[in-house]
C-alpha positions in Angstrom: 100.2 -132.4 217.7 98.4 -129.1 218.3 95.6 -129.9 220.8 95.7 -129.9 224.6 94.0 -132.6 226.5 91.4 -130.1 227.7 90.8 -128.6 224.3 91.7 -125.2 225.7 94.2 -122.7 224.4 97.5 -123.1 226.2 99.4 -120.2 227.7 102.9 -120.4 229.1 103.9 -117.8 231.7 107.5 -117.4 232.7 108.1 -116.0 236.1 104.6 -117.3 236.8 105.1 -118.2 240.5 105.3 -114.7 241.9 104.3 -111.1 241.5 103.1 -110.0 238.0 103.6 -113.5 236.6 101.5 -115.2 239.3 98.7 -112.6 238.9 98.8 -113.3 235.1 98.6 -117.0 235.6 95.4 -116.6 237.7 93.9 -114.1 235.3 94.5 -116.2 232.2 93.3 -119.4 233.9 90.1 -117.6 234.9 89.8 -116.4 231.3 89.6 -120.1 230.2 93.2 -120.9 229.2 95.1 -123.9 230.3 98.1 -122.2 231.9 101.6 -123.6 232.3 103.6 -121.9 235.0 107.4 -121.7 234.4 109.5 -120.5 237.3 112.8 -121.6 238.8 111.4 -121.6 242.3 110.0 -125.1 242.6 108.2 -124.5 245.9 106.6 -121.4 244.6 105.5 -123.2 241.4 103.9 -126.0 243.4 102.1 -123.5 245.7 100.8 -121.5 242.7 99.6 -124.6 241.0 97.9 -126.2 244.1 96.2 -122.9 245.0 94.7 -122.3 241.6 93.8 -126.0 241.0 91.9 -125.7 244.3 89.7 -123.2 242.4 89.2 -125.7 239.7 91.4 -123.8 237.3 93.4 -125.6 234.6 97.0 -124.9 235.7 100.2 -127.0 235.6 103.7 -126.1 236.6 107.3 -126.6 235.4 110.2 -125.7 237.7 112.6 -124.4 235.1 115.1 -121.6 234.5 114.0 -119.3 231.6 117.5 -119.7 230.0 117.2 -123.5 230.0 116.3 -123.9 226.3 116.1 -127.7 226.4 113.8 -127.6 229.5 111.5 -125.0 227.9 111.3 -127.0 224.7 110.4 -130.1 226.7 107.7 -128.4 228.6 106.1 -127.0 225.5 106.3 -130.4 223.8 104.7 -132.0 226.8 101.7 -129.7 226.6 101.5 -130.3 222.9 100.2 -126.9 222.1 101.4 -123.3 222.4 98.9 -120.4 221.8 100.3 -117.7 224.1 103.7 -117.1 225.7 104.0 -114.4 228.4 107.6 -113.6 229.3 107.3 -112.1 232.8 110.6 -113.2 234.4 112.8 -110.4 235.7 115.5 -109.5 238.2 116.4 -106.1 239.6 119.1 -105.0 242.1 119.6 -101.3 242.7 123.1 -100.0 242.3 124.7 -97.0 240.6 126.4 -97.0 237.2 129.8 -96.8 238.9 129.0 -99.9 241.2 127.7 -102.3 238.5 130.1 -105.1 237.8 130.5 -107.1 234.6 129.0 -110.0 236.3 126.0 -108.0 237.5 125.4 -106.7 234.0 125.7 -110.1 232.3 123.3 -111.7 234.9 120.7 -109.0 234.4 120.8 -109.4 230.6 120.8 -113.2 230.8 117.6 -113.2 232.8 115.8 -110.1 231.6 116.6 -110.3 227.9 117.9 -113.7 226.9 115.2 -115.1 229.3 112.6 -113.4 227.0 114.3 -114.5 223.8 114.5 -118.2 224.5 110.9 -118.9 225.6 109.5 -116.6 222.9 111.5 -118.2 220.2 110.6 -121.8 221.3 107.0 -120.7 221.6 106.9 -119.1 218.1 108.4 -122.3 216.6 105.3 -124.2 217.8 102.6 -121.6 217.4 100.0 -121.9 214.7 98.5 -118.8 213.0 96.9 -116.5 215.6 99.5 -117.1 218.3 100.4 -114.3 220.7 103.6 -113.4 222.5 103.5 -110.9 225.3 106.8 -109.6 226.8 107.0 -107.6 230.1 109.4 -104.7 229.7 109.2 -101.7 232.1 108.7 -98.0 232.2 112.3 -98.1 233.4 113.3 -98.6 229.8 112.8 -94.8 229.5 115.8 -94.3 231.8 116.3 -93.8 235.5 118.9 -93.6 238.3 120.4 -96.4 240.2 119.8 -99.4 237.9 121.5 -99.1 234.6 121.7 -102.8 233.8 117.9 -103.1 234.4 117.2 -100.1 232.2 119.4 -101.6 229.4 117.8 -105.0 229.7 114.2 -103.6 229.5 115.0 -101.3 226.6 116.3 -104.4 224.9 113.0 -106.2 225.6 111.1 -103.4 223.8 113.5 -103.6 220.8 113.3 -107.4 220.7 109.5 -107.2 220.8 109.5 -105.0 217.7 112.0 -107.2 215.9 110.0 -110.3 216.6 106.7 -108.6 215.6 108.2 -107.7 212.2 109.6 -111.2 211.6 106.5 -113.1 212.8 103.7 -110.9 211.3 103.6 -113.0 208.1 102.9 -116.0 210.3 100.1 -114.0 211.9 101.7 -114.2 215.3 101.2 -111.0 217.3 104.0 -109.8 219.6 103.5 -107.0 222.0 104.9 -105.7 225.3 103.6 -104.4 228.6 105.7 -101.8 230.3 104.6 -101.6 233.9 105.3 -98.7 236.1 106.1 -99.1 239.8 104.3 -102.2 241.0 104.0 -103.8 244.4 105.8 -107.1 243.9 108.2 -109.2 245.8 111.0 -107.8 243.6 110.2 -104.1 244.4 109.8 -105.1 248.1 113.5 -106.0 248.2 114.1 -102.2 248.1 115.0 -100.6 251.5 111.7 -99.4 253.1 112.6 -95.7 252.8 113.4 -96.1 249.1 110.2 -98.0 248.4 108.2 -95.2 250.2 110.0 -92.6 248.1 109.2 -94.4 244.9 105.5 -94.7 245.9 105.4 -90.9 246.6 106.5 -90.2 243.1 103.5 -92.1 241.6 100.7 -89.9 240.3 98.2 -91.6 242.5 100.6 -91.9 245.5 100.2 -95.7 245.2 101.9 -98.5 243.2 100.2 -100.6 240.7 99.0 -104.0 241.9 100.2 -107.2 240.0 96.6 -107.6 239.0 96.6 -104.2 237.3 99.4 -105.4 235.1 97.9 -108.8 234.6 94.8 -107.2 233.2 96.8 -105.5 230.5 98.7 -108.6 229.7 95.4 -110.5 229.3 94.4 -107.9 226.7 97.4 -108.7 224.5 97.0 -112.5 225.2 93.4 -112.6 224.0 92.5 -114.3 220.7 91.0 -111.1 219.3 94.3 -109.2 219.4 95.6 -110.6 216.1 95.6 -107.1 214.3 97.7 -105.4 217.0 101.5 -106.2 217.0 104.8 -104.6 217.8 103.3 -102.3 220.4 104.4 -101.4 223.9 101.7 -100.4 226.3 102.7 -98.4 229.4 100.7 -99.3 232.4 101.9 -96.7 234.9 99.1 -94.5 236.0 100.2 -91.9 233.5 103.7 -91.3 234.9 105.4 -91.9 231.6 103.5 -88.8 230.3 106.1 -86.7 232.1 106.0 -84.0 234.7 107.3 -86.3 237.5 110.6 -87.9 238.2 110.9 -91.4 237.0 
């Protein structure tokens, strides 16, 4: 079956109950999609869904871990249609190269890279011609100090995006990535206040991006008219990746 009950295109957003993911859910729902929120935090999923449904938006939720392939598959089959998959789940914990443990590294890769691969693959298997996959990588993929496992995982997301785009182009499925710069999210707010302030000071405009800034870019790659753009990474960082400033 390839029709939703509402007749709308259906978008799945992982990490959709907070930060960039939640802003993306709201933006896509306002753009007319039926949006399925996937997030492991059940309370946050329920809050996101109830808040947006109160605005008469077509949003449903699934409390799932992004590495739970069987759960992801069930959710997609329940909806009966997959037009867009946005992979916005991510974890980040600052620590130096010398401090990162094997367990740390594996956990980061599990969530940030395998947690993109699984929903993207399950979505692609159900997409018809014209489907879109949007991954969320990071400007951090260019390198940086104090988070080597995160850098490696996000560089992997960009590589995976290109590989998927090449394999899926004959099916006319577009795969692109958004690489946010420093953004004001619950994840970045876990940084010590002085570290957060120092990061903001390095931004060209002396301010972080908002989750909505990133969601607007994701919405571009999620739109039906994007079919001829694939394999691209768009840096949304206020120009910081152009150079001239510390990363």
